[in-house]
C-alpha atoms as an extended CHARMM CRD file, in Angstrom:
* protein
*
       151  EXT
         1         1  MET       CA            -33.0460000000      144.2290000000      -62.4450000000  PROA      1               0.0000000000
         2         2  THR       CA            -31.2510000000      144.1670000000      -59.1060000000  PROA      2               0.0000000000
         3         3  ASN       CA            -33.7930000000      142.4410000000      -56.8380000000  PROA      3               0.0000000000
         4         4  PHE       CA            -37.3120000000      141.0790000000      -56.5710000000  PROA      4               0.0000000000
         5         5  ASN       CA            -38.7580000000      144.4660000000      -55.6760000000  PROA      5               0.0000000000
         6         6  ALA       CA            -37.6130000000      145.7450000000      -59.0700000000  PROA      6               0.0000000000
         7         7  LEU       CA            -40.3120000000      143.5750000000      -60.7040000000  PROA      7               0.0000000000
         8         8  ALA       CA            -42.9480000000      146.0680000000      -59.6350000000  PROA      8               0.0000000000
         9         9  GLU       CA            -43.1330000000      149.4560000000      -57.9830000000  PROA      9               0.0000000000
        10        10  THR       CA            -44.3060000000      147.8170000000      -54.8000000000  PROA      10              0.0000000000
        11        11  VAL       CA            -44.1610000000      144.1890000000      -53.7140000000  PROA      11              0.0000000000
        12        12  THR       CA            -46.8410000000      143.3340000000      -51.1710000000  PROA      12              0.0000000000
        13        13  ILE       CA            -47.7140000000      140.1740000000      -49.3100000000  PROA      13              0.0000000000
        14        14  ASP       CA            -50.9650000000      138.8350000000      -50.7260000000  PROA      14              0.0000000000
        15        15  HSD       CA            -51.4840000000      136.1400000000      -48.0820000000  PROA      15              0.0000000000
        16        16  VAL       CA            -49.7130000000      133.6760000000      -45.8200000000  PROA      16              0.0000000000
        17        17  GLY       CA            -50.4430000000      129.9670000000      -46.0220000000  PROA      17              0.0000000000
        18        18  PHE       CA            -50.3500000000      127.1550000000      -43.5060000000  PROA      18              0.0000000000
        19        19  VAL       CA            -50.8750000000      123.4100000000      -43.8170000000  PROA      19              0.0000000000
        20        20  VAL       CA            -53.2350000000      122.0690000000      -41.1680000000  PROA      20              0.0000000000
        21        21  PRO       CA            -54.2040000000      118.4890000000      -40.2830000000  PROA      21              0.0000000000
        22        22  ASP       CA            -57.9720000000      119.1870000000      -40.1740000000  PROA      22              0.0000000000
        23        23  LEU       CA            -59.2010000000      121.9890000000      -42.4170000000  PROA      23              0.0000000000
        24        24  ASP       CA            -62.6590000000      122.2530000000      -40.8710000000  PROA      24              0.0000000000
        25        25  ALA       CA            -61.2870000000      122.4900000000      -37.3210000000  PROA      25              0.0000000000
        26        26  ALA       CA            -58.7060000000      125.1010000000      -38.3470000000  PROA      26              0.0000000000
        27        27  ILE       CA            -61.3320000000      127.1930000000      -40.1360000000  PROA      27              0.0000000000
        28        28  GLN       CA            -63.5450000000      127.0240000000      -37.0570000000  PROA      28              0.0000000000
        29        29  PHE       CA            -60.6460000000      128.1700000000      -34.8350000000  PROA      29              0.0000000000
        30        30  PHE       CA            -59.7340000000      131.0690000000      -37.1060000000  PROA      30              0.0000000000
        31        31  LYS       CA            -63.3800000000      132.1500000000      -37.2850000000  PROA      31              0.0000000000
        32        32  GLU       CA            -64.5680000000      131.5930000000      -33.7200000000  PROA      32              0.0000000000
        33        33  VAL       CA            -61.4120000000      132.2740000000      -31.7160000000  PROA      33              0.0000000000
        34        34  LEU       CA            -59.4960000000      134.7510000000      -33.8960000000  PROA      34              0.0000000000
        35        35  GLY       CA            -62.4200000000      136.5120000000      -35.5780000000  PROA      35              0.0000000000
        36        36  PHE       CA            -61.5700000000      135.8190000000      -39.2210000000  PROA      36              0.0000000000
        37        37  GLU       CA            -64.2430000000      135.4730000000      -41.8910000000  PROA      37              0.0000000000
        38        38  LEU       CA            -64.3150000000      132.6860000000      -44.4500000000  PROA      38              0.0000000000
        39        39  LEU       CA            -63.5720000000      134.2680000000      -47.8100000000  PROA      39              0.0000000000
        40        40  GLN       CA            -63.4210000000      131.2700000000      -50.1320000000  PROA      40              0.0000000000
        41        41  MET       CA            -63.2700000000      127.4800000000      -50.0350000000  PROA      41              0.0000000000
        42        42  PHE       CA            -61.6210000000      125.7050000000      -52.9230000000  PROA      42              0.0000000000
        43        43  ASN       CA            -62.3240000000      122.2510000000      -54.2160000000  PROA      43              0.0000000000
        44        44  PRO       CA            -59.9340000000      119.3780000000      -53.6560000000  PROA      44              0.0000000000
        45        45  VAL       CA            -57.0100000000      119.4620000000      -56.0520000000  PROA      45              0.0000000000
        46        46  SER       CA            -55.2420000000      116.2860000000      -57.1700000000  PROA      46              0.0000000000
        47        47  ASP       CA            -54.1100000000      114.4350000000      -60.2780000000  PROA      47              0.0000000000
        48        48  GLU       CA            -54.6740000000      110.6790000000      -60.1270000000  PROA      48              0.0000000000
        49        49  THR       CA            -52.6280000000      109.7980000000      -63.2180000000  PROA      49              0.0000000000
        50        50  GLY       CA            -50.4130000000      112.7080000000      -64.2440000000  PROA      50              0.0000000000
        51        51  ASN       CA            -47.6620000000      114.8600000000      -62.7880000000  PROA      51              0.0000000000
        52        52  THR       CA            -49.5580000000      118.0960000000      -62.1880000000  PROA      52              0.0000000000
        53        53  MET       CA            -48.9660000000      118.0330000000      -58.4320000000  PROA      53              0.0000000000
        54        54  SER       CA            -45.2140000000      117.5370000000      -58.7440000000  PROA      54              0.0000000000
        55        55  ASP       CA            -44.9270000000      119.9720000000      -61.6550000000  PROA      55              0.0000000000
        56        56  VAL       CA            -46.9290000000      122.7620000000      -59.9970000000  PROA      56              0.0000000000
        57        57  PHE       CA            -46.2710000000      122.2290000000      -56.2750000000  PROA      57              0.0000000000
        58        58  GLY       CA            -43.0990000000      120.1260000000      -56.1280000000  PROA      58              0.0000000000
        59        59  VAL       CA            -44.8530000000      117.3830000000      -54.1270000000  PROA      59              0.0000000000
        60        60  HSD       CA            -45.5500000000      113.6770000000      -54.7050000000  PROA      60              0.0000000000
        61        61  PRO       CA            -47.5780000000      113.2220000000      -57.9300000000  PROA      61              0.0000000000
        62        62  ARG       CA            -50.4260000000      111.5260000000      -56.0050000000  PROA      62              0.0000000000
        63        63  ALA       CA            -50.6310000000      114.2150000000      -53.3110000000  PROA      63              0.0000000000
        64        64  GLY       CA            -53.7550000000      116.3030000000      -53.0730000000  PROA      64              0.0000000000
        65        65  TYR       CA            -55.2020000000      119.1280000000      -51.0360000000  PROA      65              0.0000000000
        66        66  CYS       CA            -58.2650000000      121.1640000000      -50.2380000000  PROA      66              0.0000000000
        67        67  GLY       CA            -58.2580000000      124.5810000000      -48.6910000000  PROA      67              0.0000000000
        68        68  ALA       CA            -59.7460000000      127.9100000000      -47.8210000000  PROA      68              0.0000000000
        69        69  PHE       CA            -58.9420000000      131.5830000000      -47.6900000000  PROA      69              0.0000000000
        70        70  LEU       CA            -59.9140000000      133.5390000000      -44.5990000000  PROA      70              0.0000000000
        71        71  ILE       CA            -59.7400000000      137.2650000000      -44.0730000000  PROA      71              0.0000000000
        72        72  ALA       CA            -59.1090000000      139.3620000000      -40.9820000000  PROA      72              0.0000000000
        73        73  ASN       CA            -61.0410000000      142.5340000000      -40.2220000000  PROA      73              0.0000000000
        74        74  ASN       CA            -58.0900000000      144.5590000000      -41.5710000000  PROA      74              0.0000000000
        75        75  GLY       CA            -58.1480000000      142.7850000000      -44.9500000000  PROA      75              0.0000000000
        76        76  GLN       CA            -55.1820000000      140.4680000000      -44.4160000000  PROA      76              0.0000000000
        77        77  LYS       CA            -55.6630000000      136.9780000000      -45.8360000000  PROA      77              0.0000000000
        78        78  VAL       CA            -54.6450000000      133.5520000000      -44.5800000000  PROA      78              0.0000000000
        79        79  GLU       CA            -54.7540000000      130.3920000000      -46.6690000000  PROA      79              0.0000000000
        80        80  LEU       CA            -55.2950000000      127.1110000000      -44.8510000000  PROA      80              0.0000000000
        81        81  THR       CA            -54.7190000000      123.8400000000      -46.7020000000  PROA      81              0.0000000000
        82        82  GLU       CA            -55.1620000000      120.2140000000      -45.7300000000  PROA      82              0.0000000000
        83        83  TRP       CA            -52.8770000000      117.9870000000      -47.7470000000  PROA      83              0.0000000000
        84        84  SER       CA            -52.7650000000      114.2280000000      -48.1930000000  PROA      84              0.0000000000
        85        85  GLY       CA            -50.1580000000      112.1430000000      -49.9190000000  PROA      85              0.0000000000
        86        86  PRO       CA            -48.2330000000      108.9010000000      -49.7450000000  PROA      86              0.0000000000
        87        87  ASP       CA            -45.0720000000      110.5960000000      -48.4350000000  PROA      87              0.0000000000
        88        88  GLN       CA            -46.6860000000      113.1000000000      -46.0490000000  PROA      88              0.0000000000
        89        89  ARG       CA            -45.0020000000      113.6400000000      -42.6700000000  PROA      89              0.0000000000
        90        90  CYS       CA            -47.1880000000      114.6070000000      -39.7380000000  PROA      90              0.0000000000
        91        91  GLU       CA            -45.0340000000      115.7440000000      -36.8310000000  PROA      91              0.0000000000
        92        92  ASN       CA            -45.4330000000      118.9280000000      -34.8330000000  PROA      92              0.0000000000
        93        93  ILE       CA            -42.2360000000      120.9150000000      -34.5850000000  PROA      93              0.0000000000
        94        94  ASP       CA            -41.0120000000      123.3620000000      -31.9870000000  PROA      94              0.0000000000
        95        95  LEU       CA            -40.3430000000      126.9910000000      -32.7930000000  PROA      95              0.0000000000
        96        96  SER       CA            -36.5920000000      126.3190000000      -32.6830000000  PROA      96              0.0000000000
        97        97  HSD       CA            -36.7170000000      123.6840000000      -35.4450000000  PROA      97              0.0000000000
        98        98  ILE       CA            -35.6980000000      124.4020000000      -39.0040000000  PROA      98              0.0000000000
        99        99  HSD       CA            -38.7480000000      125.3410000000      -41.1220000000  PROA      99              0.0000000000
       100       100  ALA       CA            -40.8750000000      126.2390000000      -38.0890000000  PROA      100             0.0000000000
       101       101  ARG       CA            -43.3520000000      128.9930000000      -38.8780000000  PROA      101             0.0000000000
       102       102  HSD       CA            -45.7680000000      131.1950000000      -37.0430000000  PROA      102             0.0000000000
       103       103  ILE       CA            -48.1610000000      134.0360000000      -37.6310000000  PROA      103             0.0000000000
       104       104  ALA       CA            -48.1620000000      137.0890000000      -35.3470000000  PROA      104             0.0000000000
       105       105  PHE       CA            -51.0960000000      139.2670000000      -34.3670000000  PROA      105             0.0000000000
       106       106  SER       CA            -50.7780000000      142.6420000000      -32.6660000000  PROA      106             0.0000000000
       107       107  VAL       CA            -53.1470000000      143.5810000000      -29.8540000000  PROA      107             0.0000000000
       108       108  PRO       CA            -53.4510000000      146.5850000000      -27.5290000000  PROA      108             0.0000000000
       109       109  ASP       CA            -53.4660000000      144.4500000000      -24.3290000000  PROA      109             0.0000000000
       110       110  LEU       CA            -51.2200000000      141.3780000000      -24.0510000000  PROA      110             0.0000000000
       111       111  ASN       CA            -52.5820000000      140.3060000000      -20.6750000000  PROA      111             0.0000000000
       112       112  LYS       CA            -56.1850000000      140.4250000000      -21.8630000000  PROA      112             0.0000000000
       113       113  ALA       CA            -55.2840000000      138.4300000000      -24.9850000000  PROA      113             0.0000000000
       114       114  ALA       CA            -53.3780000000      135.8350000000      -22.9360000000  PROA      114             0.0000000000
       115       115  ARG       CA            -56.3260000000      135.3740000000      -20.5530000000  PROA      115             0.0000000000
       116       116  TYR       CA            -58.7600000000      135.0350000000      -23.4750000000  PROA      116             0.0000000000
       117       117  LEU       CA            -56.6260000000      132.4810000000      -25.3200000000  PROA      117             0.0000000000
       118       118  ALA       CA            -55.9320000000      130.4660000000      -22.1570000000  PROA      118             0.0000000000
       119       119  LYS       CA            -59.6930000000      129.8730000000      -21.8520000000  PROA      119             0.0000000000
       120       120  GLN       CA            -59.9320000000      128.3390000000      -25.3380000000  PROA      120             0.0000000000
       121       121  PRO       CA            -60.0960000000      124.5280000000      -25.4510000000  PROA      121             0.0000000000
       122       122  GLY       CA            -56.8130000000      122.9050000000      -26.4560000000  PROA      122             0.0000000000
       123       123  VAL       CA            -54.8290000000      126.1640000000      -26.5600000000  PROA      123             0.0000000000
       124       124  GLU       CA            -51.5160000000      126.3240000000      -24.6900000000  PROA      124             0.0000000000
       125       125  VAL       CA            -50.3920000000      129.8620000000      -23.8310000000  PROA      125             0.0000000000
       126       126  TYR       CA            -46.7260000000      130.5150000000      -23.0320000000  PROA      126             0.0000000000
       127       127  ALA       CA            -45.3960000000      133.2270000000      -20.7360000000  PROA      127             0.0000000000
       128       128  ILE       CA            -45.4290000000      136.8660000000      -21.7510000000  PROA      128             0.0000000000
       129       129  SER       CA            -41.9110000000      137.9630000000      -22.6800000000  PROA      129             0.0000000000
       130       130  GLU       CA            -40.3020000000      141.0740000000      -21.2680000000  PROA      130             0.0000000000
       131       131  TYR       CA            -39.9880000000      142.1580000000      -24.9240000000  PROA      131             0.0000000000
       132       132  GLY       CA            -43.7340000000      142.5620000000      -25.3900000000  PROA      132             0.0000000000
       133       133  PHE       CA            -45.0090000000      139.3260000000      -26.9270000000  PROA      133             0.0000000000
       134       134  PHE       CA            -46.1220000000      135.7950000000      -26.1610000000  PROA      134             0.0000000000
       135       135  TYR       CA            -46.6240000000      132.6190000000      -28.1450000000  PROA      135             0.0000000000
       136       136  PHE       CA            -49.4370000000      130.1370000000      -28.0130000000  PROA      136             0.0000000000
       137       137  ARG       CA            -50.0310000000      126.7400000000      -29.5580000000  PROA      137             0.0000000000
       138       138  THR       CA            -53.3380000000      125.9120000000      -31.2590000000  PROA      138             0.0000000000
       139       139  PRO       CA            -55.1940000000      122.6510000000      -30.6120000000  PROA      139             0.0000000000
       140       140  TRP       CA            -53.5310000000      121.1320000000      -33.7140000000  PROA      140             0.0000000000
       141       141  GLY       CA            -50.0220000000      122.2530000000      -32.7460000000  PROA      141             0.0000000000
       142       142  MET       CA            -49.5170000000      125.4150000000      -34.8130000000  PROA      142             0.0000000000
       143       143  HSD       CA            -47.6140000000      128.2260000000      -33.1260000000  PROA      143             0.0000000000
       144       144  MET       CA            -48.9630000000      131.7410000000      -33.1840000000  PROA      144             0.0000000000
       145       145  GLN       CA            -47.5890000000      134.9120000000      -31.6220000000  PROA      145             0.0000000000
       146       146  ILE       CA            -49.2930000000      137.8690000000      -30.0010000000  PROA      146             0.0000000000
       147       147  VAL       CA            -47.3170000000      141.1190000000      -29.9610000000  PROA      147             0.0000000000
       148       148  GLN       CA            -47.9780000000      144.3860000000      -28.1990000000  PROA      148             0.0000000000
       149       149  ALA       CA            -49.4400000000      146.8770000000      -30.6730000000  PROA      149             0.0000000000
       150       150  SER       CA            -47.4680000000      150.0580000000      -31.1860000000  PROA      150             0.0000000000
       151       151  GLU       CA            -49.0540000000      153.1700000000      -29.7770000000  PROA      151             0.0000000000
């Protein structure tokens, strides 16, 4: 075996996951603003006395989370989780910081998408780049990118 792809004929991305500070608000944004559908909610997960959370997730043993899967009209899935824990850090980070993440969506009209997103409460839209994309920040501080769809 020479690399991860050798484990199967094809390695695909099943979903991407993001931690959000308010699961209900993030679900609402993904549904109402971005057009995703709620696929599945999952019950809160925690372990009040054992080490399941540290053994399975590598987090504090008393941490816990709840979450949801959402699906785009093209079948791509996003997992949103809201975590809690005694050692949780809650700072927003800029795109240039180590461990910053974003999700990118392609659209046929960048200007139309920028105008639409700029009208959404709490959304900050950045300038359109000469390279055919722009970033925006959600009401809870998550960065997302819009890229020009290929023709």
